[in-house]
Backbone bond lengths (Angstrom), bond angles and torsions (degrees), N, CA, C in turn:
res aa  C-N    CA-C-N  psi(-1)  N-CA   C-N-CA  omega(-1)  CA-C   N-CA-C  phi
1 M - - - 1.468 - - 1.620 109.80 -
2 R 1.289 115.79 -36.31 1.455 121.39 175.93 1.582 110.18 -51.27
3 H 1.327 114.07 -40.19 1.446 118.92 -174.90 1.507 109.66 -67.14
4 L 1.387 116.85 -38.50 1.483 123.03 -178.91 1.567 105.75 -61.82
5 V 1.333 117.60 -49.27 1.465 121.02 178.38 1.552 109.47 -55.82
6 L 1.218 116.48 -49.40 1.519 123.60 -178.65 1.492 107.19 -57.11
7 L 1.341 118.30 -49.60 1.495 120.70 178.64 1.600 112.75 -63.22
8 A 1.241 113.47 -39.63 1.522 117.29 177.96 1.547 108.51 -64.71
9 A 1.326 120.52 -37.58 1.439 123.67 176.57 1.623 111.67 -66.35
10 L 1.293 112.44 -44.18 1.427 114.65 -178.96 1.521 118.63 -75.49
11 F 1.390 114.18 -27.18 1.362 118.31 -177.55 1.546 108.64 -131.85
12 P 1.365 114.82 76.28 1.474 118.77 -177.58 1.504 112.87 -67.44
13 V 1.259 115.52 142.34 1.527 123.12 -174.60 1.596 104.91 -101.59
14 T 1.295 117.63 126.18 1.465 117.86 171.69 1.334 113.51 -105.78
15 V 1.422 119.25 128.97 1.504 120.41 179.99 1.457 106.66 -103.00
16 H 1.289 118.00 131.08 1.466 125.83 178.35 1.478 110.14 -108.00
17 A 1.325 120.26 125.58 1.395 125.61 175.05 1.503 107.16 -84.59
18 D 1.315 115.87 144.65 1.483 117.21 174.14 1.548 111.48 -71.20
19 P 1.262 118.80 135.33 1.490 118.87 -179.83 1.576 107.60 -66.30
20 P 1.312 111.87 154.93 1.511 115.67 -178.00 1.516 107.66 -66.38
21 V 1.246 115.44 151.67 1.509 123.98 178.60 1.556 109.90 -71.75
22 T 1.301 113.55 128.49 1.477 114.83 174.82 1.578 107.62 -88.56
23 V 1.299 114.08 131.29 1.452 121.02 176.12 1.456 112.80 -123.18
24 E 1.303 117.46 126.56 1.430 121.08 174.37 1.488 111.85 -118.55
25 D 1.333 114.44 132.18 1.426 116.85 -179.08 1.593 104.45 -148.33
26 E 1.306 115.60 -167.23 1.495 120.26 -178.08 1.580 113.70 -65.17
27 L 1.289 116.14 -17.88 1.440 119.82 177.42 1.586 114.55 -88.14
28 G 1.353 114.28 -6.59 1.448 117.81 -178.96 1.435 114.82 125.44
29 I 1.301 123.56 -153.72 1.477 125.97 -175.71 1.511 106.66 -119.72
30 L 1.328 118.20 128.96 1.392 125.63 177.33 1.528 106.47 -103.66
31 N 1.288 120.69 123.34 1.431 131.33 179.75 1.618 109.55 61.04
32 P 1.338 112.90 56.44 1.444 116.41 179.74 1.547 114.68 -61.69
33 Q 1.305 120.33 152.85 1.559 118.40 172.82 1.442 106.70 -63.06
34 D 1.415 117.64 127.48 1.343 120.69 175.30 1.474 115.82 -112.38
35 T 1.362 117.57 10.61 1.359 121.47 176.50 1.577 105.23 -145.37
36 G 1.300 116.11 166.42 1.426 123.76 170.42 1.508 115.02 78.86
37 R 1.375 111.87 -169.26 1.417 120.50 -174.15 1.529 112.00 -62.97
38 E 1.325 123.08 -40.83 1.380 127.20 -179.70 1.441 112.05 -61.89
39 M 1.296 118.50 -39.84 1.439 122.94 176.90 1.554 110.46 -63.74
40 L 1.335 115.55 -42.34 1.498 117.84 -175.65 1.564 106.35 -66.14
41 I 1.331 111.60 -43.40 1.523 112.38 -179.26 1.517 115.16 -62.41
42 R 1.295 112.48 -40.74 1.449 118.07 173.43 1.546 116.68 -60.89
43 K 1.326 113.42 -39.12 1.471 115.10 176.00 1.473 114.28 -73.89
44 I 1.285 119.52 -30.28 1.432 121.87 171.68 1.501 111.14 -63.49
45 E 1.375 116.59 -50.03 1.467 121.15 -177.12 1.501 108.19 -61.85
46 M 1.322 121.12 -33.63 1.504 123.56 177.18 1.479 115.52 -80.56
47 G 1.358 115.92 -6.80 1.500 117.29 -178.98 1.510 111.29 76.98
48 V 1.288 122.29 18.57 1.439 126.16 -179.52 1.534 110.55 -74.89
49 I 1.283 118.25 102.96 1.514 119.54 -179.04 1.505 104.75 -123.32
50 D 1.297 113.21 113.61 1.512 118.35 175.78 1.585 104.19 -145.50
51 S 1.326 111.68 171.78 1.528 116.85 -174.98 1.608 114.25 -60.78
52 V 1.398 110.97 -34.66 1.411 113.83 -176.31 1.523 109.78 -75.90
53 T 1.336 115.77 -39.40 1.521 119.73 176.51 1.495 107.07 -64.03
54 C 1.360 117.98 -48.77 1.488 115.68 -178.72 1.471 117.33 -58.56
55 S 1.327 116.32 -34.05 1.424 121.68 177.86 1.557 112.28 -61.58
56 L 1.233 118.44 -22.29 1.494 123.24 177.94 1.496 115.31 -73.59
57 G 1.408 117.58 -16.85 1.444 118.82 174.08 1.516 113.42 -54.10
58 I 1.286 111.31 -41.11 1.604 113.90 -177.59 1.543 107.11 -63.70
59 N 1.371 117.51 -42.42 1.494 118.49 179.85 1.561 107.73 -59.67
60 A 1.229 120.40 -42.46 1.518 125.61 -178.38 1.566 103.79 -57.44
61 T 1.254 116.12 -50.12 1.480 119.35 -177.38 1.551 110.81 -58.47
62 K 1.314 113.71 -47.73 1.456 121.07 -176.04 1.613 107.77 -61.59
63 N 1.330 116.95 -27.45 1.442 119.75 -176.88 1.516 109.48 -93.66
64 D 1.273 119.08 12.27 1.485 127.49 177.96 1.534 110.15 67.86
65 A 1.226 121.21 20.98 1.499 125.86 172.16 1.613 108.77 -88.18
66 H 1.315 121.42 57.09 1.389 125.74 -168.94 1.443 114.02 -59.70
67 E 1.447 116.43 -45.61 1.436 115.95 -178.56 1.537 111.50 -66.13
68 L 1.312 119.35 -37.04 1.415 122.33 176.05 1.652 108.75 -65.92
69 A 1.271 117.69 -43.63 1.443 117.20 176.49 1.506 109.76 -58.57
70 R 1.339 119.22 -47.40 1.430 119.91 -178.13 1.444 116.48 -62.56
71 E 1.316 119.70 -40.28 1.552 126.10 173.27 1.492 105.64 -57.01
72 L 1.379 122.68 -52.72 1.383 122.32 -167.18 1.546 106.44 -74.88
73 T 1.356 115.72 -38.75 1.553 115.64 -178.29 1.411 111.49 -69.00
74 R 1.404 117.97 -35.29 1.505 118.79 179.42 1.586 108.31 -62.93
75 Q 1.313 120.38 -44.38 1.422 123.93 -179.76 1.569 109.72 -59.31
76 C 1.293 114.51 -43.45 1.404 117.87 178.31 1.486 119.83 -65.71
77 A 1.433 110.40 -41.62 1.446 119.11 173.37 1.467 111.10 -63.19
78 E 1.320 118.75 -43.27 1.465 117.26 178.85 1.534 114.44 -70.76
79 A 1.310 120.12 -17.79 1.346 126.75 165.93 1.444 117.97 -71.95
80 G 1.389 118.33 -13.34 1.393 121.49 173.45 1.557 115.51 105.27
81 Y 1.362 116.91 7.84 1.482 122.46 170.48 1.468 114.09 -77.94
82 T 1.424 114.20 108.83 1.481 120.86 -168.39 1.553 111.07 -64.29
83 K 1.348 114.03 -33.27 1.555 119.83 -178.95 1.553 104.34 -64.51
84 A 1.309 120.31 -38.66 1.409 123.27 -179.80 1.478 110.54 -68.12
85 M 1.291 117.65 -36.92 1.442 122.48 174.08 1.569 112.50 -59.16
86 T 1.310 113.96 -44.23 1.460 117.83 -179.77 1.554 112.49 -68.49
87 W 1.402 110.02 -32.64 1.516 115.44 174.67 1.513 111.54 -70.35
88 M 1.306 115.95 -36.79 1.603 117.79 176.52 1.529 110.74 -64.28
89 S 1.318 116.56 -33.31 1.416 119.68 174.17 1.489 112.05 -66.25
90 Q 1.330 118.53 -40.02 1.399 120.54 176.74 1.580 111.44 -63.77
91 L 1.228 113.40 -38.52 1.516 122.45 -175.15 1.586 104.79 -68.22
92 E 1.354 117.17 -43.58 1.431 119.91 -176.86 1.534 111.12 -72.73
93 N 1.359 115.17 -37.66 1.467 123.70 -178.43 1.507 113.40 -68.57
94 N 1.369 116.67 -18.81 1.416 118.21 -177.60 1.584 111.01 -122.75
95 G 1.323 116.56 13.06 1.493 119.65 176.34 1.532 113.60 59.61
96 M 1.345 118.04 34.02 1.470 121.36 -179.33 1.534 109.20 -89.04
97 G 1.325 117.50 116.65 1.392 123.67 -178.62 1.472 113.94 71.67
98 G 1.292 118.96 19.05 1.407 124.07 179.50 1.550 109.32 177.47
99 A 1.282 114.10 -175.79 1.546 116.00 -177.24 1.552 108.30 -78.48
100 Y 1.275 113.57 153.34 1.629 123.59 170.73 1.487 102.67 -59.43
101 D 1.356 115.94 124.06 1.405 126.72 -179.11 1.522 114.00 -137.82
102 P 1.407 119.64 79.30 1.398 118.33 -176.51 1.570 114.02 -57.95
103 D 1.284 112.56 -33.70 1.535 116.69 -176.30 1.570 108.89 -66.39
104 A 1.311 116.95 -47.94 1.412 119.42 172.26 1.468 119.28 -58.86
105 S 1.349 115.09 -38.53 1.510 123.39 178.33 1.523 104.62 -62.23
106 A 1.348 121.18 -49.62 1.423 123.60 -174.32 1.584 108.95 -65.38
107 E 1.383 119.33 -35.80 1.387 125.69 178.78 1.530 109.64 -60.64
108 W 1.332 117.97 -47.90 1.430 120.87 -178.30 1.520 110.75 -64.12
109 D 1.414 116.71 -42.73 1.475 119.86 174.68 1.555 112.29 -56.47
110 R 1.399 112.33 -45.81 1.484 116.96 178.89 1.549 111.02 -57.60
111 R 1.320 118.20 -48.59 1.453 121.50 179.61 1.495 112.13 -58.40
112 A 1.272 119.58 -41.29 1.455 124.53 -177.67 1.464 110.95 -72.52
113 A 1.341 115.25 -35.30 1.444 120.58 -179.44 1.530 109.21 -68.84
114 E 1.317 116.98 -42.99 1.410 122.08 176.27 1.533 112.85 -63.05
115 A 1.248 120.28 -32.28 1.544 126.47 172.71 1.518 110.76 -74.19
116 G 1.327 118.78 -5.77 1.516 118.06 177.15 1.454 117.66 98.46
117 D 1.335 120.93 14.69 1.431 121.12 -179.35 1.583 109.76 -84.22
118 P 1.293 115.31 121.93 1.509 120.91 -179.80 1.540 114.41 -56.82
119 V 1.357 114.55 -45.84 1.441 120.55 179.48 1.530 111.21 -58.64
120 A 1.364 114.49 -46.46 1.409 119.52 -179.16 1.537 110.36 -67.23
121 R 1.331 117.77 -37.89 1.450 119.85 174.08 1.538 113.18 -52.39
122 F 1.299 112.70 -52.64 1.451 122.72 174.09 1.477 113.02 -53.71
123 N 1.338 116.77 -56.36 1.532 122.38 -177.59 1.544 109.88 -60.13
124 H 1.318 120.29 -43.37 1.431 124.38 -179.37 1.536 105.77 -66.38
125 G 1.289 116.00 -41.56 1.486 116.56 178.15 1.494 111.87 -57.70
126 L 1.351 118.02 -40.30 1.426 120.38 177.96 1.523 110.16 -66.29
127 N 1.336 116.20 -43.19 1.456 121.26 176.01 1.513 113.29 -51.63
128 L 1.375 112.47 -45.31 1.560 115.04 -178.56 1.505 109.87 -74.44
129 M 1.290 122.23 -34.68 1.461 122.62 176.94 1.464 114.05 -65.89
130 R 1.418 116.41 -29.49 1.451 117.15 179.24 1.612 110.80 -95.55
131 G 1.363 113.95 -18.07 1.448 114.90 -171.54 1.539 109.29 73.38
132 H 1.274 120.42 35.42 1.421 127.90 -178.17 1.520 108.16 -98.55
133 G 1.394 116.27 106.65 1.534 120.08 178.00 1.513 111.75 80.00
134 V 1.334 113.86 -4.22 1.619 118.80 175.84 1.466 106.20 -151.83
135 A 1.351 112.38 165.21 1.477 118.40 177.98 1.552 108.61 -65.80
136 Q 1.241 115.85 131.65 1.450 122.05 178.09 1.575 111.59 -54.50
137 D 1.353 111.59 131.73 1.503 117.25 174.25 1.452 104.96 -153.74
138 E 1.307 117.23 89.11 1.470 120.24 -173.58 1.472 112.84 -66.65
139 A 1.277 122.88 -31.47 1.543 128.40 177.10 1.520 107.57 -60.81
140 L 1.298 116.48 -56.00 1.505 117.40 -179.55 1.457 109.66 -68.13
141 G 1.294 124.13 -32.60 1.485 124.48 172.93 1.532 111.99 -53.80
142 R 1.337 110.55 -50.57 1.564 114.93 -175.49 1.568 106.10 -68.89
143 Q 1.342 120.18 -35.69 1.524 119.44 176.06 1.546 110.39 -53.55
144 L 1.377 112.84 -45.86 1.461 114.39 -176.48 1.582 113.06 -68.97
145 V 1.348 113.69 -36.89 1.401 122.08 176.76 1.610 106.75 -57.52
146 D 1.402 114.04 -49.35 1.362 118.60 178.42 1.542 117.40 -62.46
147 Q 1.295 115.36 -27.05 1.466 120.15 177.45 1.574 107.26 -74.76
148 A 1.392 116.40 -40.86 1.423 118.90 177.13 1.446 114.37 -63.29
149 A 1.341 116.23 -35.44 1.533 122.11 175.26 1.448 107.98 -66.68
150 A 1.323 121.31 -42.75 1.474 121.21 -179.55 1.478 112.39 -67.35
151 D 1.398 115.35 -25.24 1.494 119.43 173.73 1.472 109.56 -76.78
152 G 1.257 121.74 -8.15 1.531 124.13 175.12 1.491 112.49 100.62
153 L 1.354 119.50 14.77 1.479 119.96 177.61 1.620 106.38 -74.27
154 D 1.263 118.30 121.47 1.364 124.32 -175.48 1.589 110.30 -68.87
155 I 1.265 117.29 -40.25 1.451 118.07 179.02 1.528 113.43 -61.64
156 A 1.342 113.50 -34.14 1.465 119.29 -179.10 1.607 105.59 -65.47
157 R 1.311 110.63 -39.48 1.506 115.51 -174.75 1.586 111.34 -66.02
158 R 1.453 108.19 -39.42 1.410 115.49 176.42 1.501 114.20 -59.39
159 L 1.412 115.72 -41.96 1.385 122.80 -178.64 1.590 108.95 -65.62
160 Q 1.347 118.76 -40.01 1.404 122.12 173.86 1.529 111.23 -59.63
161 G 1.270 115.08 -43.07 1.503 119.81 -175.33 1.518 110.12 -71.67
162 A 1.312 121.13 -19.04 1.438 124.67 172.28 1.536 112.25 -97.16
163 D 1.272 119.44 20.82 1.458 131.54 172.57 1.671 103.38 54.70
164 Y 1.310 111.45 49.14 1.480 121.37 178.13 1.506 115.87 52.07
165 D 1.316 115.58 36.96 1.394 120.65 175.57 1.613 105.06 -85.52
166 L 1.364 112.66 110.73 1.449 118.33 -173.67 1.502 113.79 -63.55
167 D 1.354 122.71 -22.58 1.378 122.95 171.61 1.519 114.02 -63.53
168 E 1.279 117.15 -16.04 1.539 117.64 177.98 1.492 109.01 -68.60
169 V 1.348 122.49 -35.32 1.378 124.87 -173.26 1.540 115.41 -103.48
170 T 1.377 115.33 -27.48 1.412 121.68 177.94 1.549 110.97 -135.33
171 P 1.318 115.78 61.55 1.491 117.37 -172.41 1.600 112.66 -59.06
172 D 1.287 119.65 -36.57 1.468 121.78 -175.99 1.527 113.04 -90.67
173 A 1.321 118.02 -8.91 1.450 123.06 -172.88 1.459 114.67 -90.84
174 D 1.348 115.15 -46.02 1.441 119.97 -167.77 1.469 113.84 -59.32
175 D 1.375 118.27 -45.57 1.401 118.80 -173.03 1.511 114.34 -65.63
176 W 1.357 116.09 -44.03 1.455 115.10 -174.18 1.526 112.24 -90.50
177 K 1.314 119.18 -23.81 1.447 117.00 -174.54 1.577 110.02 -107.65
178 Y 1.193 117.11 -31.71 1.510 119.97 -173.37 1.473 113.80 -114.05
179 G 1.302 118.47 -13.16 1.431 123.18 -179.50 1.539 114.45 -68.22
180 P 1.354 115.91 163.80 1.391 118.27 179.65 1.605 108.75 -74.59
181 F 1.324 115.17 149.42 1.456 119.66 -175.16 1.534 111.66 -108.43
182 F 1.384 116.64 51.82 1.473 123.02 175.96 1.443 115.66 -132.46
């Protein structure tokens, strides 16, 4: 008997139940997918935009579903969710699910900053200081960083403490991505 217990401990058996069948007819959906990619696609198609659904855009990105993440995040950003705006900026700035577009990235940061998002204020401040996606305006960039610091954003305070030296907050990014090419 001890051998069976030892074998069970060494070779655990996992039992998987079949998921309930989803049925869609004229009366609605029975057992709709409530997690995963299918659920996100269904919510996008239905136009369901709420904070919980919008938060799943980051998960879609982390699972390499960049086109799905972009579609969901764009809808959420256009609905006014500032965190989705900053995530759209990230997608645009890194060419995830679409082309690299620093102008669109900076525009999403600007919109979220104007709506009061501290992270977007910081990010757009960096954009302005670098001239990345927008015309360079170091004074306005510093003002936005100062607002983000006043909002309690630690990284903005760190940049202030470094006399706005961008290498303090992005030491490995500025030279290869944002630096001059001459």
